[in-house]
N, C-alpha and C positions, 0 to 999 in steps of 0.2 A: 301124324304131322303132315302138313302139306308140302308139296314140292317147292323149291325156292332156288334163287340165285343170290349170292351174297358177294358184294364188292365194296371194299373200303380201303382206299389207298393212302389215307392220311398217316403221315409219320408223326409220332408223338415223342416230344422231348420233355420227359417228366423229371422234375426234381429241382432243388435249389441250385441256382446258377446256370441252368440250362439255356437261358436267354443268350449267353455268351457264344453259343454255337450257331446262331441263326445265319451268320454270314456264310457258313458252309452250305446253306440250303437255298441261297438266292443267287441267280446268275450275276457274274462279276460286273457286267455292263448294265445292270438294271437301273432304271430310274424308279425309286421307291417312294410310294405315297403312304405315309403313316396316317391311319385314321384312328380317332379316339373320341371319347365322350365329353363330359363336362370339365375335364382338366384335372381330375383327382390324380392321374398318373404323374403329373408334374409336382404334386405335393408329396406323394409317397415314395418317390425315387424311381419308379418303374420307367418313366420316360427317359431319364438320363441313362439308365442301364441299357435300354433299347438303342439309344443314340450311340452309346459307346460301342455297342456290338455292330453298328452299321458304319463305322468309320471307313472311309474310302469309297462309300457309295454316294451317289447324288440322291439326296433325300428332300422331299417336300412333305407338307403335312396338312391335314384337314381335320379340325376338331369341332366339337359341338354336336355330334350325333346324339340325338335324344333317346331316352327309353322309348320303346315302340317306334323305331326309326321312321321318320316322315319322308314320303316321296319328294315333297317340295324341297326339303333340305338336301336330300341325297342327290337331287339333280344338280345342285350347285357344285357338289363334289365331282359329279360326272363331267361337268363343263370344265372344272379346274384340272381334272386328270387329263382330259383331252388337250387342254392348252399346254400343260407341262410335259406332254408326251410320256406319261407314266407307263411303265411296263410291268410293274409288280406292286401289289397292294399288301400292306401289313396292318392288320387290324389289332389294336392294342386296347382290350377292354372286355366287356361281357358279351352276352348274346346279342344285344341290340346293336352294338358296334360291329360285331361279326356279321350279323344278318344284313345290316346296311352296306357293309363292304362287299358282300356277295352280290347285292343288287348293283353296286357301282361296277363291279367286275363284269357283270353281264351287260350293263347298260352302255358302257364306254364304246364297245365296238358295234353296238346295235344300231341299225338304221330304222328310223321312225320313232314313234312315241314309246319309250321304254315301259310305260304303264301297261302296255299290251302284254308284256312278259308275265304279268300277274293275272290279267283278266281276259286276255285274248284267246285263250284256249290253245289247242294243238297247232293252230296256224302260226303261233308266235312262240316257238320253243327257243331255248338258248342254244345257239349254234356256235358261238365263240365267246370266250371270256378271258379276262386278264387273270394270271395266276395270283393266288393269295396265300399268305401265311397268317397265323394268329399268335398273339401272346395273351393268354387268358388271365383276366383279373377278377372275374366274377363267375364262379361255377353255377350253372343253372340249366341252360338251354340245350347243351350238347352240340351247339352249332359249330364248335371247334373241331368236331369229328363227324360231321354229316354234310350233306349236299343241299340242304333246304334252308329257307329263310322266310321271314314274315315282315311285310312292309305295310305301313299305314298311309292313307292319304287324308290329310287334315281337312281339305276343302269339301270332301264328300262323306266324311266319317265312315270310311271303309278300311278294312284290314284284311289282307290276303296273304296266302303263302304261295311260294313257288320253289322250284328247285331244278337241278340238273347235275348229272355226274361231272360236268365241267366246273362245278362250284365247290367240289371238295377242296379244302385247304391242302396245300402241298406239305405243310407241316404245322404243328401247333405246339407251343411251349406251355406246359402246365407246371408252374412253380407255386407250390402251396404258400410260400411266404408272401407272394403278391396279394394274397387274400386277407392278410392279417389286419389291415386297416379298414376293412369293410364295415359299414354300419350294421347293427344287429338286424334291422329290417331287411337289408339286402341279403344277408346270410339266410334268414328265415325264408325269404321269397325263393331263393335258389334251391333250398332243400325241398320245399313244397313243389316247385316246378318240376324238379327231377322225380320226386315221388309220384306225381300224377302222370308224368311221361311213362313211367313203368306200369302204373295201373291200367293205362289205356292200351297197353300191349299185352296185358295179363288178365284183367278182369273181364273176360268175355265168356267163353264156354270151353270145356275140356277138349283138347284136340291131340292128345297123346304126344305132346311135345315136352317131355320130361326135363330135358336139359334147359330149354328156354324158361320153363316154370321155376326151376331151381335157381337159375341165374336171377330171374326177376325177384324172387323171394329173398335172395341174398342181398340184392341192392336195397330192397325195401327195409329189411331188417337193419342194415347198416345205417340207413338214413334215420330210422327211428331211434337207434341206439346213440348215434353220434351227433345227430342234428342239434339237440339241446346242448351238448358239450361244445359244439362249435361256437355257440353263443356265450356260454358261461366261461369257457377257457379259450379265448380267441388265438392265443399264441402257441397252442399245442400243435406241433408240426404233424404228428401222426394223425390226429383227428382231422385237421384240414386236408391232409393228403388223401385220406379215405373219402371225405366229402367231395373233394374235387374229382377224384376218379369215378365215384358213384354217379355224379352228375353227367360225366362224359359217357359212361357206359349205359346210362339210362336212355340215350337217344343217338347212339352211333349205328343203329341198325341191327345189332346182334340179337336183341331181345325179340324182335318182330319177325324173324325169319321163320317161315313155315307155320305161322299161327294167325288166327283171326285178330283183328285190332278194332278198337272203337275210339275214334278221335272226336267224338261229339262234345266232350267237355271242353276241348280246345276250341272247337269251332264256335261254340256258344260264348266261350270266354273272350274270343277275339272281338265279338260284337260288343260285349260289355266294355272292353277297353276303348273301342272306337267311339262309343256313345258317351261314356262317363269318365274316361281317362283313368280308370282304376289300374293299379299295378297288375301285370299279367298273372302273377301267382295268386293274387287276391281273387281274381275272377275264377280261377280254377278251384280254389279252396271253397268258394261259395257254391259252385255248380256241382262238383263231384259228389258230395254226400247226398244231395237231392236227386241227382241222376241215378245213383245206386239204389236209393229208395224207390224211385219211380220204375226202374228197370229190374227190380230184384228178382222177378220170376225168371226172366231170360238169363240172368247172371247167377242164379242160385247156387249151382254146383261149384262155380269158381269162387263165389263169396264164402262158401263153407270151407273150401280149401284154404283160401286167403286167411280167414279167421283162425283156422287151426295152425297153419304154418308160420304166419307172421305175428299174430297176436296171442297165440296159445289158447284159443277159445275152443273147448272140447266138450262142454257140458250144456245141457238144455236141448229143447227141440230144435229142429232145423230153423224155424222162423226166429226163435230167440237167438240162436247163434248168428244168423244173418244180421239181426238188429244190433247185436253186440259188435260185430265186425265193422259195420258202418259207423256206429257210435264211437268206436275206438279211433277210427280214421279221422272223424271230425274233431275229436278231443285232441288228437295229435297236432292237427293244424292250429288249434287254439293254444296248445301248450307252447307253440313256437311264436305266439304273440299275434297270430293272424285271426281276425274275426271272420266268421263264416256265414253271415246272414246279410241280406240286402238292407234290412232295417238298421244294421250297424253303420251303414254308409248313407242313410237317409234316402234310399231309393225305394220308390213305391211301384205297385203293380201297373199303374197308369203309365209311368215312365218306361216300363219294359215292353209295352205294347208294340212300339215300332220295331223292336227286335223280332218279335213273333211274326209281324207282318213281312219283314224282310225275308225270313226263312220261308214263309208261305209263298212269296213271289218267286223265290229261287227254285222252289219245288224240291229242295234237297231232302234226301232220305239218309239219315246218319245211323251210326251204330254198327255193330258186328253183323247184325241181321238186316240192316237197312230198314228198321222199323221205327226209328225216331223221326217222326214227321213234325210239322210245325205245331200240331195239337199236343204232341208229347213234350215238345220244347216248352210250350206254354205251361204245362203241368210241372215241368222241372223248375221253371222260373218261379212259379207260385209256391212250390215246395221249399224254396230257399228264402222266402220272405222272413 
């Protein structure tokens, strides 16, 4: 196991009715900006519960934050927050709303073009940010318990991640009943997003990190077991509780301490969303199986362990067992109703060429061994056709 430092200050308020306690977590004199997405929280009652919990506070709101939050829209929220002299942000929604709110939190006090926070490098770090809290309604990204965010820019078809310890939420409310009304597709997307968050911290090479491996395997097994149940039995509190906590645990930093990681699936997936508008989880479900096949030699030992411990695959040659593990992974995504090939979405190899070219221009080397170059990315994309 490698040396590491671990820090996560987020207070979790987990369980039904916990939203009633948020007033205890916000300064009494705060001007609160509530951020949310398309307005489903006003239909399912979450909005009113939040407003009831904020009685006595000055509250303003900004809605309409889209999936894969757009820089152009978020800047409108930044201008509004400055105008209203907002001092606390409360994100009510899923990962996109929370990610967008983190950007708002960093951009409001920032001098200059806030896009530089994403693309400007070390010269443009987050040095100040408004405090935020979250009320999670869509388990998926883990953004409610980490310090990172991803923002897209529509005008340039770019999607970048950024982060700072200043962007950890002060608190996050996780009420499983707030997920009951989610469409099946969003539930499936959330399960797959969390699943792949785990694999990118786990499917690398053995590093004598037994605790992290067992944690990762436990989260993966839970998602495999309960993911389909979350769709077939949406009002089961215990199932939704475990799905919600699995998604949070998948990316709150605990699984990645002391181990090598490989975020290539996400980096490639971000480009697919930027170019084609595909759901984030769909891009990951397309890329991961092909990436595992392409990089199977480097990941062989961990793939064998994964196959045995998560899928119960113990017979056959090493190559057969690796094949079965990757096949089981792809079939799981498909069992959740998610298609895993570019052809399923009408995307051709010619349409993918600009993505390869973009990685070539950037000169990025991805993967746990920094061996995934633009040529390998091209092979991964072709393998997913």
